[in-house]
BAGUTI-535956 format. One record per residue (C-alpha): x, z, y; residue number from 1; residue in one letter. Coordinates in Angstrom, 1 decimal. Last residue first. Example, Ala and Ser with C-alpha at 12.3 -4.5 7.8 and 13.67 -1.06 7.14 Angstrom:
BEGIN
{rec {13.7, 7.1, -1.1}, 2, S}
{rec {12.3, 7.8, -4.5}, 1, A}
This chain:
BEGIN
{rec {21.6, 41.7, -30.9}, 166, S}
{rec {21.6, 40.3, -27.4}, 165, S}
{rec {18.2, 39.6, -25.9}, 164, K}
{rec {17.8, 36.1, -25.0}, 163, R}
{rec {16.9, 35.3, -21.4}, 162, R}
{rec {14.0, 32.9, -21.0}, 161, R}
{rec {14.7, 29.5, -19.7}, 160, P}
{rec {13.4, 29.2, -16.2}, 159, A}
{rec {10.5, 26.6, -15.8}, 158, A}
{rec {7.6, 29.1, -15.4}, 157, S}
{rec {9.9, 31.4, -13.3}, 156, R}
{rec {10.7, 28.7, -10.8}, 155, P}
{rec {14.0, 26.8, -11.4}, 154, P}
{rec {17.4, 27.6, -9.8}, 153, A}
{rec {19.7, 24.9, -11.0}, 152, S}
{rec {16.6, 22.9, -11.8}, 151, R}
{rec {15.9, 22.3, -8.2}, 150, M}
{rec {19.5, 20.8, -7.8}, 149, H}
{rec {19.1, 18.8, -11.0}, 148, D}
{rec {15.8, 17.5, -9.8}, 147, R}
{rec {17.2, 16.4, -6.4}, 146, V}
{rec {20.2, 14.6, -8.1}, 145, R}
{rec {17.8, 12.8, -10.5}, 144, G}
{rec {15.6, 11.9, -7.6}, 143, L}
{rec {18.4, 10.2, -5.7}, 142, V}
{rec {19.9, 8.6, -8.9}, 141, D}
{rec {16.6, 7.3, -10.2}, 140, A}
{rec {15.8, 6.1, -6.6}, 139, L}
{rec {19.0, 4.3, -6.4}, 138, V}
{rec {18.5, 2.6, -9.7}, 137, E}
{rec {15.0, 1.6, -9.0}, 136, V}
{rec {16.0, 0.2, -5.6}, 135, D}
{rec {18.6, -1.8, -7.4}, 134, V}
{rec {16.1, -3.3, -9.6}, 133, R}
{rec {13.9, -4.2, -6.6}, 132, E}
{rec {10.9, -2.3, -6.0}, 131, L}
{rec {7.3, -3.1, -5.0}, 130, P}
{rec {6.1, -3.7, -8.6}, 129, E}
{rec {7.8, -0.5, -10.0}, 128, L}
{rec {5.3, 2.2, -8.9}, 127, F}
{rec {1.7, 1.1, -8.8}, 126, L}
{rec {1.8, -1.9, -10.9}, 125, E}
{rec {4.6, -1.4, -13.5}, 124, D}
{rec {3.6, 2.5, -13.7}, 123, L}
{rec {0.0, 1.7, -14.3}, 122, V}
{rec {0.9, -1.0, -16.9}, 121, A}
{rec {3.4, 1.4, -18.7}, 120, I}
{rec {0.6, 3.9, -19.0}, 119, H}
{rec {-1.7, 1.4, -20.3}, 118, G}
{rec {0.6, 0.4, -23.0}, 117, P}
{rec {1.5, 3.9, -23.7}, 116, F}
{rec {-1.9, 5.2, -24.5}, 115, V}
{rec {-2.5, 3.6, -28.0}, 114, K}
{rec {1.1, 4.4, -29.0}, 113, S}
{rec {0.9, 8.0, -27.9}, 112, L}
{rec {-2.5, 8.3, -29.9}, 111, I}
{rec {-0.9, 7.1, -33.1}, 110, D}
{rec {2.1, 9.4, -32.6}, 109, R}
{rec {-0.2, 12.4, -32.4}, 108, G}
{rec {-2.2, 11.1, -35.5}, 107, A}
{rec {1.2, 10.9, -37.3}, 106, D}
{rec {1.7, 14.5, -36.3}, 105, T}
{rec {3.9, 15.9, -33.4}, 104, I}
{rec {5.4, 19.3, -34.1}, 103, T}
{rec {5.4, 22.6, -32.2}, 102, V}
{rec {7.6, 25.4, -33.0}, 101, T}
{rec {6.5, 28.9, -32.4}, 100, T}
{rec {9.1, 31.8, -31.5}, 99, S}
{rec {9.1, 35.4, -32.6}, 98, R}
{rec {10.0, 34.0, -36.0}, 97, E}
{rec {13.4, 32.8, -34.7}, 96, D}
{rec {15.4, 30.0, -36.3}, 95, D}
{rec {12.6, 28.8, -38.6}, 94, V}
{rec {10.1, 28.8, -35.9}, 93, S}
{rec {6.7, 30.1, -36.5}, 92, P}
{rec {4.3, 27.1, -36.9}, 91, A}
{rec {2.3, 24.8, -34.7}, 90, R}
{rec {1.0, 21.4, -35.7}, 89, T}
{rec {0.3, 18.4, -33.3}, 88, V}
{rec {-2.2, 15.6, -32.9}, 87, L}
{rec {-4.8, 17.0, -35.3}, 86, G}
{rec {-7.5, 17.4, -32.5}, 85, R}
{rec {-7.4, 21.3, -33.0}, 84, Q}
{rec {-3.8, 21.0, -32.7}, 83, E}
{rec {-3.9, 19.1, -29.4}, 82, L}
{rec {-6.2, 22.0, -27.9}, 81, T}
{rec {-4.0, 24.7, -29.3}, 80, Q}
{rec {-1.0, 23.0, -27.7}, 79, A}
{rec {-2.8, 22.8, -24.2}, 78, Q}
{rec {-3.9, 26.7, -24.6}, 77, Y}
{rec {-0.2, 27.6, -25.4}, 76, T}
{rec {1.0, 25.5, -22.5}, 75, L}
{rec {-1.3, 27.4, -20.2}, 74, G}
{rec {0.2, 30.7, -21.5}, 73, S}
{rec {3.8, 29.5, -21.3}, 72, R}
{rec {3.2, 28.3, -17.6}, 71, S}
{rec {4.1, 24.6, -17.1}, 70, Y}
{rec {7.3, 23.2, -15.8}, 69, V}
{rec {7.3, 20.3, -18.4}, 68, V}
{rec {10.7, 21.0, -19.8}, 67, G}
{rec {10.6, 24.8, -19.5}, 66, D}
{rec {7.0, 25.0, -21.2}, 65, A}
{rec {8.5, 22.7, -23.9}, 64, L}
{rec {11.5, 24.7, -24.5}, 63, D}
{rec {9.3, 27.9, -24.8}, 62, T}
{rec {7.0, 26.2, -27.2}, 61, M}
{rec {10.0, 25.4, -29.5}, 60, R}
{rec {10.4, 21.7, -30.0}, 59, H}
{rec {9.6, 19.2, -32.8}, 58, S}
{rec {9.3, 15.5, -33.4}, 57, G}
{rec {12.6, 15.6, -35.4}, 56, D}
{rec {14.6, 13.3, -33.2}, 55, P}
{rec {12.5, 14.2, -30.1}, 54, S}
{rec {10.9, 11.4, -28.1}, 53, D}
{rec {7.6, 11.9, -29.9}, 52, G}
{rec {7.8, 15.8, -29.0}, 51, L}
{rec {8.5, 14.9, -25.4}, 50, R}
{rec {5.7, 12.3, -25.3}, 49, A}
{rec {3.2, 14.5, -27.0}, 48, L}
{rec {3.8, 17.4, -24.4}, 47, L}
{rec {3.9, 15.1, -21.4}, 46, Q}
{rec {0.5, 13.6, -22.7}, 45, F}
{rec {-1.0, 16.9, -23.1}, 44, Q}
{rec {0.2, 17.9, -19.6}, 43, V}
{rec {-1.4, 14.8, -18.0}, 42, Y}
{rec {-4.6, 15.5, -19.9}, 41, S}
{rec {-5.4, 13.3, -22.9}, 40, L}
{rec {-8.7, 11.6, -23.9}, 39, D}
{rec {-6.7, 8.8, -25.2}, 38, G}
{rec {-7.3, 5.6, -23.2}, 37, A}
{rec {-9.8, 6.9, -20.6}, 36, E}
{rec {-8.2, 10.2, -19.9}, 35, R}
{rec {-4.8, 8.9, -20.1}, 34, L}
{rec {-5.6, 6.1, -17.5}, 33, Q}
{rec {-7.4, 8.6, -15.2}, 32, Q}
{rec {-4.4, 10.9, -15.2}, 31, E}
{rec {-2.1, 8.1, -14.6}, 30, V}
{rec {-4.1, 7.1, -11.6}, 29, T}
{rec {-4.2, 10.5, -10.1}, 28, H}
{rec {-0.5, 11.1, -10.8}, 27, R}
{rec {0.5, 7.9, -9.0}, 26, L}
{rec {-1.5, 8.9, -5.9}, 25, L}
{rec {-0.4, 12.4, -5.8}, 24, S}
{rec {3.3, 11.7, -6.3}, 23, S}
{rec {3.3, 8.9, -3.8}, 22, V}
{rec {1.6, 11.2, -1.2}, 21, E}
{rec {4.2, 14.0, -1.9}, 20, I}
{rec {7.2, 11.7, -1.8}, 19, L}
{rec {5.9, 10.1, 1.4}, 18, S}
{rec {5.4, 13.4, 3.1}, 17, L}
{rec {8.9, 14.5, 2.3}, 16, Y}
{rec {10.6, 11.2, 3.1}, 15, A}
{rec {8.7, 11.2, 6.6}, 14, G}
{rec {9.7, 14.8, 7.3}, 13, L}
{rec {13.2, 14.1, 6.6}, 12, Q}
{rec {13.3, 10.9, 8.6}, 11, A}
{rec {11.4, 12.7, 11.5}, 10, P}
{rec {13.8, 15.5, 11.6}, 9, D}
{rec {12.6, 18.7, 9.9}, 8, L}
{rec {12.5, 21.7, 12.2}, 7, S}
{rec {14.6, 24.9, 11.8}, 6, R}
{rec {12.8, 28.1, 10.9}, 5, P}
{rec {12.5, 30.3, 13.8}, 4, S}
{rec {14.9, 33.1, 14.5}, 3, S}
{rec {13.9, 36.7, 13.9}, 2, P}
{rec {13.6, 38.9, 16.9}, 1, M}
């Protein structure tokens, strides 16, 4: 007879449930703010923010999908929507013609500058206000370690594709 799975102790269960609830509450409010300020979905904002933070404003689609933990097909749809709005361009990658490179446009940068003030205000009010600076540093460290552990064996949608050797 297989052994039953171990139980979580009250502190572990409480930490997990709090993380899930905080994540859901924050994401709901952030999504609302992004829709109102820039008519962006959460994923579209993540894409634009990653592109805007890139030195050349570009990323390969595969790398974007891995970074935002989103299916490649779903990301293609989101990038197409952003391209139709003139916020990004898509082109074959110069390094690998099988890949597509996405680049943020000036209009994409403009929409980011439009949504960021409200985005930061939501983060300040809901997430950062009840925390002391040391709390933020500890939380960043703890969540960073958890993220790195989870990324060491990412889900398929976030796993880098294996490159075929020539």
